[in-house]
C-alpha positions as CSV (number, residue, x, y, z in Angstrom):
1,M,210.8,4.3,21.4
2,I,212.0,1.2,19.4
3,K,215.6,2.4,18.7
4,I,217.0,2.1,15.2
5,I,220.4,1.3,16.8
6,E,220.8,-0.4,20.1
7,Q,223.9,-1.8,21.8
8,R,223.9,-4.0,24.9
9,F,226.9,-4.9,27.0
10,T,227.2,-7.9,29.2
11,Q,228.9,-8.5,32.6
12,E,231.9,-9.7,30.6
13,E,232.4,-6.1,29.2
14,K,231.9,-4.6,32.6
15,E,234.5,-6.9,34.2
16,L,236.9,-6.2,31.4
17,V,236.7,-2.4,31.9
18,L,237.4,-2.9,35.6
19,E,240.3,-5.2,34.8
20,I,241.8,-2.5,32.5
21,L,241.3,0.2,35.2
22,E,243.0,-1.9,37.8
23,S,245.9,-2.8,35.5
24,G,246.8,0.9,35.1
25,Q,247.5,0.2,31.4
26,I,244.8,2.1,29.7
27,T,246.4,2.7,26.3
28,R,248.9,0.8,24.0
29,G,248.4,-2.5,25.9
30,K,247.5,-6.1,25.3
31,W,243.9,-5.5,24.3
32,T,244.8,-3.2,21.4
33,S,247.3,-5.8,20.2
34,L,244.8,-8.6,20.7
35,F,242.0,-6.8,18.8
36,Q,244.3,-5.9,15.9
37,E,245.5,-9.5,15.6
38,E,242.0,-11.0,15.9
39,F,240.4,-8.6,13.5
40,A,243.2,-9.1,10.9
41,Q,242.7,-12.8,11.2
42,Y,238.9,-12.5,10.9
43,L,239.3,-10.5,7.7
44,G,242.1,-12.5,6.3
45,V,244.5,-9.6,5.9
46,K,248.2,-9.2,6.7
47,H,248.3,-5.7,8.3
48,M,245.8,-4.1,10.7
49,F,246.1,-0.6,12.3
50,T,243.5,0.7,14.8
51,V,242.8,4.5,14.8
52,C,240.4,6.8,16.6
53,S,237.6,6.9,14.0
54,G,236.4,5.7,10.6
55,T,236.9,9.1,9.1
56,V,240.6,9.1,10.3
57,A,241.0,5.6,8.8
58,L,239.8,6.9,5.4
59,F,242.0,10.0,5.7
60,I,245.2,8.0,6.6
61,A,244.5,5.4,4.0
62,L,244.2,8.2,1.4
63,K,247.4,9.8,2.6
64,A,249.2,6.5,2.4
65,L,248.0,6.2,-1.2
66,G,249.3,9.6,-2.1
67,V,246.1,11.4,-3.4
68,E,247.4,15.0,-3.0
69,G,246.1,16.7,-6.2
70,E,244.8,13.4,-7.6
71,R,241.3,12.5,-8.6
72,V,239.4,10.1,-6.2
73,I,236.1,8.6,-7.3
74,V,233.3,8.1,-4.7
75,P,229.6,7.0,-5.0
76,A,226.8,9.5,-4.6
77,M,225.3,7.7,-1.6
78,S,227.3,7.5,1.6
79,F,227.8,9.2,4.9
80,M,229.6,12.5,4.3
81,A,232.9,11.2,5.9
82,T,233.6,9.4,2.6
83,I,234.0,12.6,0.6
84,D,235.3,14.7,3.5
85,A,238.2,12.4,3.9
86,V,239.1,12.9,0.3
87,Y,239.2,16.7,0.7
88,L,241.1,16.5,3.9
89,A,243.7,14.3,2.3
90,G,244.2,16.8,-0.5
91,G,242.4,14.7,-3.2
92,V,239.9,15.9,-5.8
93,P,236.6,14.0,-5.5
94,V,234.5,12.9,-8.4
95,V,231.1,11.4,-7.7
96,V,229.4,8.6,-9.7
97,D,225.9,7.1,-9.5
98,V,224.9,4.0,-7.6
99,D,223.2,0.8,-8.9
100,S,220.0,-0.8,-7.6
101,Y,221.9,-2.2,-4.6
102,Y,222.8,1.4,-3.5
103,T,226.5,0.8,-4.2
104,M,228.8,2.2,-6.8
105,D,227.7,1.7,-10.4
106,P,230.5,-0.2,-12.2
107,E,229.4,0.8,-15.6
108,Q,229.4,4.5,-14.9
109,L,232.6,4.1,-12.9
110,E,234.3,3.0,-16.1
111,D,233.1,6.1,-17.9
112,A,234.4,8.2,-15.0
113,V,237.8,6.4,-15.0
114,K,238.3,7.0,-18.7
115,K,237.5,10.6,-18.3
116,Y,239.3,11.5,-15.0
117,R,242.0,8.9,-14.7
118,P,241.7,8.6,-10.9
119,K,244.5,7.4,-8.6
120,V,241.9,5.9,-6.1
121,V,238.4,4.6,-6.2
122,I,236.4,4.3,-3.0
123,P,233.5,1.8,-3.3
124,V,231.2,2.1,-0.2
125,H,229.7,-1.1,1.1
126,L,226.5,0.6,2.0
127,Y,223.8,-0.6,4.5
128,G,225.7,-3.8,5.1
129,Q,226.3,-5.1,1.5
130,T,229.4,-5.1,-0.6
131,A,229.7,-3.3,-3.9
132,D,230.3,-5.3,-7.0
133,M,233.9,-5.9,-6.2
134,D,234.6,-8.3,-9.1
135,A,233.7,-5.5,-11.6
136,I,235.6,-2.8,-9.7
137,M,238.8,-4.8,-9.2
138,W,238.7,-5.8,-12.9
139,L,238.5,-2.1,-13.8
140,S,241.4,-1.4,-11.3
141,E,243.6,-4.0,-13.1
142,R,242.7,-2.6,-16.5
143,Y,243.1,1.1,-15.7
144,G,245.6,1.1,-12.9
145,F,243.9,2.7,-9.9
146,Y,243.9,1.8,-6.2
147,V,240.7,0.5,-4.6
148,L,240.0,1.7,-1.0
149,E,237.0,-0.1,0.5
150,D,234.9,2.0,2.7
151,S,233.7,-0.8,5.0
152,A,232.3,1.2,7.8
153,Q,228.9,-0.4,7.4
154,A,229.9,-3.9,6.4
155,H,231.6,-5.7,9.3
156,G,231.3,-9.4,8.5
157,A,229.8,-8.9,5.0
158,L,231.0,-11.3,2.3
159,W,231.6,-11.1,-1.4
160,K,231.9,-14.5,-2.9
161,G,233.2,-16.0,0.4
162,K,235.7,-13.2,1.1
163,R,235.3,-10.6,3.9
164,A,234.5,-7.0,3.1
165,G,237.7,-5.1,3.9
166,S,239.9,-7.8,2.3
167,L,238.8,-7.3,-1.3
168,G,240.6,-4.2,-2.5
169,H,244.2,-2.8,-2.0
170,I,243.3,-1.2,1.3
171,S,240.2,-0.7,3.5
172,A,238.8,1.5,6.2
173,F,236.4,0.5,9.1
174,S,234.5,2.4,11.7
175,F,233.7,1.1,15.2
176,Y,231.3,3.9,16.1
177,A,228.6,3.0,18.5
178,S,226.0,2.4,15.8
179,K,228.1,-0.2,13.8
180,N,227.7,-3.9,13.7
181,L,231.0,-4.1,15.5
182,P,230.9,-1.2,18.0
183,M,233.5,0.0,20.5
184,G,232.0,3.5,21.0
185,E,234.5,5.3,18.8
186,G,237.3,4.0,16.7
187,G,238.4,2.8,13.3
188,A,240.9,0.6,11.5
189,I,242.9,0.4,8.3
190,A,243.6,-3.0,6.7
191,T,245.8,-4.1,3.9
192,N,247.8,-7.0,2.5
193,S,250.4,-4.6,1.0
194,D,253.7,-4.3,2.8
195,K,254.3,-1.1,0.9
196,L,251.1,0.5,2.0
197,A,251.5,-0.7,5.5
198,K,254.9,1.1,5.6
199,E,253.2,4.3,4.4
200,I,250.4,4.0,7.0
201,K,252.9,3.7,9.8
202,K,254.4,7.0,8.8
203,W,251.2,8.8,9.7
204,I,250.5,7.0,13.0
205,D,254.0,6.3,14.4
206,F,256.0,9.2,15.7
207,G,259.5,9.4,14.4
208,D,261.0,10.4,11.1
209,H,257.7,11.6,9.5
210,P,255.2,14.0,11.0
211,A,252.4,11.9,12.5
212,F,249.2,12.0,14.4
213,N,248.2,10.6,17.8
214,V,245.1,8.6,16.6
215,R,245.3,5.7,19.0
216,I,242.3,4.0,20.6
217,T,242.3,3.2,24.3
218,E,242.5,-0.2,25.9
219,F,238.8,0.2,26.9
220,Q,237.8,0.5,23.3
221,A,240.0,-2.3,22.1
222,G,238.8,-4.6,24.9
223,I,235.2,-4.0,24.1
224,G,235.9,-4.4,20.4
225,Y,237.6,-7.7,21.1
226,L,234.6,-9.1,22.9
227,M,232.1,-7.7,20.4
228,L,234.1,-9.3,17.6
229,K,233.5,-12.7,19.2
230,R,229.7,-12.0,18.9
231,L,229.7,-10.4,15.5
232,E,228.7,-13.6,13.5
233,E,225.9,-14.3,16.0
234,H,224.6,-10.7,15.8
235,N,224.8,-10.6,12.0
236,K,222.9,-13.8,11.8
237,K,220.2,-12.3,14.0
238,R,220.1,-9.2,11.8
239,R,219.6,-11.4,8.7
240,E,216.8,-13.2,10.5
241,N,215.1,-9.9,11.3
242,A,215.5,-8.8,7.8
243,S,213.9,-12.0,6.5
244,K,210.9,-11.4,8.8
245,Y,210.4,-8.0,7.3
246,M,210.6,-9.5,3.8
247,Q,208.0,-12.1,4.8
248,S,205.7,-9.9,6.7
249,L,205.7,-6.7,4.7
250,N,203.6,-8.0,1.8
251,G,203.7,-5.1,-0.6
252,G,203.9,-1.3,-0.8
253,F,207.7,-1.0,-0.3
254,V,210.9,-1.6,-2.2
255,H,212.9,-4.0,0.0
256,P,216.7,-4.2,0.0
257,V,217.9,-7.0,-2.3
258,A,221.0,-9.1,-1.7
259,R,223.4,-9.0,-4.7
260,E,224.1,-12.5,-6.1
261,G,227.4,-13.6,-4.4
262,A,227.0,-11.2,-1.5
263,Y,226.3,-11.9,2.2
264,H,224.3,-9.0,3.4
265,V,224.7,-8.1,7.1
266,Y,222.0,-5.5,7.3
267,H,223.8,-2.7,9.2
268,L,220.5,-0.9,8.2
269,Y,217.3,-2.3,6.8
270,T,216.5,0.3,4.1
271,L,213.1,0.5,2.4
272,R,211.9,2.8,-0.3
273,H,208.6,4.5,-0.7
274,P,207.6,7.7,-2.7
275,N,205.7,9.0,0.4
276,R,208.8,8.4,2.6
277,D,208.7,11.6,4.7
278,A,205.1,11.2,5.8
279,I,205.7,7.5,6.7
280,V,208.8,8.3,8.7
281,E,207.0,11.0,10.6
282,K,204.1,8.6,11.4
283,L,206.4,5.9,12.5
284,R,208.2,8.2,14.9
285,E,204.9,9.4,16.3
286,K,204.1,5.7,17.1
287,G,207.5,5.1,18.8
288,V,209.5,3.6,15.9
289,D,212.9,5.3,15.4
290,A,212.8,5.3,11.6
291,R,215.5,7.5,10.0
292,V,216.7,8.6,6.6
293,Y,220.2,7.5,5.5
294,Y,220.8,9.7,3.5
295,S,218.7,12.7,2.3
296,Y,221.7,14.2,0.6
297,L,224.0,13.2,-2.2
298,L,227.8,13.7,-1.7
299,H,228.3,16.0,-4.7
300,Q,225.3,18.2,-3.7
301,L,226.6,18.3,-0.1
302,R,230.1,19.4,-1.0
303,G,229.8,20.9,-4.5
304,A,232.0,18.2,-6.0
305,E,232.3,17.3,-9.7
306,H,230.1,14.5,-10.7
307,L,228.6,12.4,-13.5
308,P,224.8,12.2,-13.9
309,T,223.2,10.4,-10.8
310,P,219.6,9.6,-11.7
311,N,219.5,6.5,-9.5
312,A,220.9,8.2,-6.4
313,E,218.6,11.2,-7.0
314,K,215.6,9.0,-7.0
315,F,216.7,6.9,-4.1
316,R,217.6,9.8,-1.8
317,K,213.9,11.0,-1.9
318,E,212.6,7.5,-1.1
319,V,215.0,5.6,1.2
320,F,214.4,5.2,4.9
321,S,215.6,2.7,7.5
322,I,213.8,0.8,10.2
323,P,215.2,-1.0,13.2
324,V,216.9,-4.3,12.4
325,H,219.4,-4.6,15.2
326,P,219.9,-8.0,16.9
327,Y,218.0,-7.2,20.1
328,L,214.6,-6.7,18.5
329,T,211.8,-8.9,19.8
330,E,209.2,-10.5,17.6
331,E,206.6,-8.2,19.2
332,E,208.6,-5.2,18.2
333,I,209.1,-6.5,14.6
334,N,205.3,-7.1,14.4
335,F,204.6,-3.7,15.7
336,I,206.9,-2.0,13.2
337,T,205.5,-4.1,10.4
338,E,201.9,-3.4,11.3
339,S,202.6,0.3,11.6
340,L,204.2,0.4,8.2
341,M,201.4,-1.5,6.5
342,V,198.8,0.8,8.0
343,E,200.5,3.7,6.5
344,V,200.3,2.2,3.0
345,G,196.8,0.8,3.4
346,L,197.8,-2.9,3.4
347,A,197.4,-5.7,5.8
348,P,200.6,-7.3,7.2
349,N,201.3,-11.0,7.5
350,P,201.9,-11.3,11.2
351,L,204.7,-13.5,12.3
352,C,203.8,-16.9,13.9
C-alpha cells in the first residue's frame, strides 16, 4: 500500500531517544525548552507553549480568550476537533461556508459577524494552505473579535511572507503523527500577546488557578526539534510532488489551487471528482491509500447553528486526498497518476 501519510526517522532520532533515556530527564527538560524556543523563532512569535495535542491547544486557547457562553465562528470544513474544542471550552459555535480554497469564506463571515457578534473566529488553514488572513484580520479590527488560527495542517505555510500561526491573535498547532511536523502526539499554542500568554499559563501551570497536566515528554520534544530542522526540506518536496500531479493529471479532476499570496505546504493533496467514492474504492484496491477528508460538515456532525453552506456541501461529496508526503518515489507518483487517469478514462502524462 502506498501510504497517504508516512513518517521516517533517522539514526539521529534513535540516538536522541537513547540519550534522553540515559539522562533520566524524560519530561520538563532541555528538549522541551529548545523546541519551544526554536518553534517560536521559526514562527516569529513571542510566546510558545507546548501541550499534549492539537485539540487541547485549541481548548486552552479558547479558555484563555474567555469564550464561556460566547459565540465562536468556525468553517464548515475541518476535522471535528475544531468545533469540539469550542463546545468543551463552553463556547457556542456558529458554522460558516468555505471558499473555493476550502478555507473560511470572508464574505459570509462578515454576515455571520454582524448577526452573531462573536468573541472569537477560528479560521482553519486546511490541507496546508492559509485562509484569507488579510480579509479576516480586517474584519477583526472592524468588528472587534479575536482570531484564533487553527494551524494544525499548516506547519510552514506562508501568507504574504508571514508564517501560519503568527497571523492572528493566537494560534493552535498539532504535532500528531500525520502532520508536516510530527512528534507522534502533541500540540502548541502561540501568541504575541503578553495578556493572552498570562491567561494560557493559568491553564497549564499549577498554582493559583486550577490547571491541567498537558505536558509533552522530552522524547516528543526532541523528535519535534529534529523534525523542525527538516520541515522546510520536507515541505519543498511536498510542493514538488504536488507540481508533478498538476503536470501529469491532464484533466478530469479539480486540483487544489494556491491562493495568491499563499505558500501552500500540501499537508494533503486534495482532488475533487463527482464520482469520488468509486474512485477512492478503486485506488485502494490497487494499493493507493486514498482517503476522504472530510465526508462530514461540522454543523451536521454536531448539530450546530450555521449559515447556508453550498460550497462545503458540494465539496464534501467530491473531495478526496492522495499521497503527497516527501518520501514518495517517482514510480509511486506515476502509479498513482496512471491509476487515477484510468478511472476517469484519460491518458496520463508520465513523468520524465
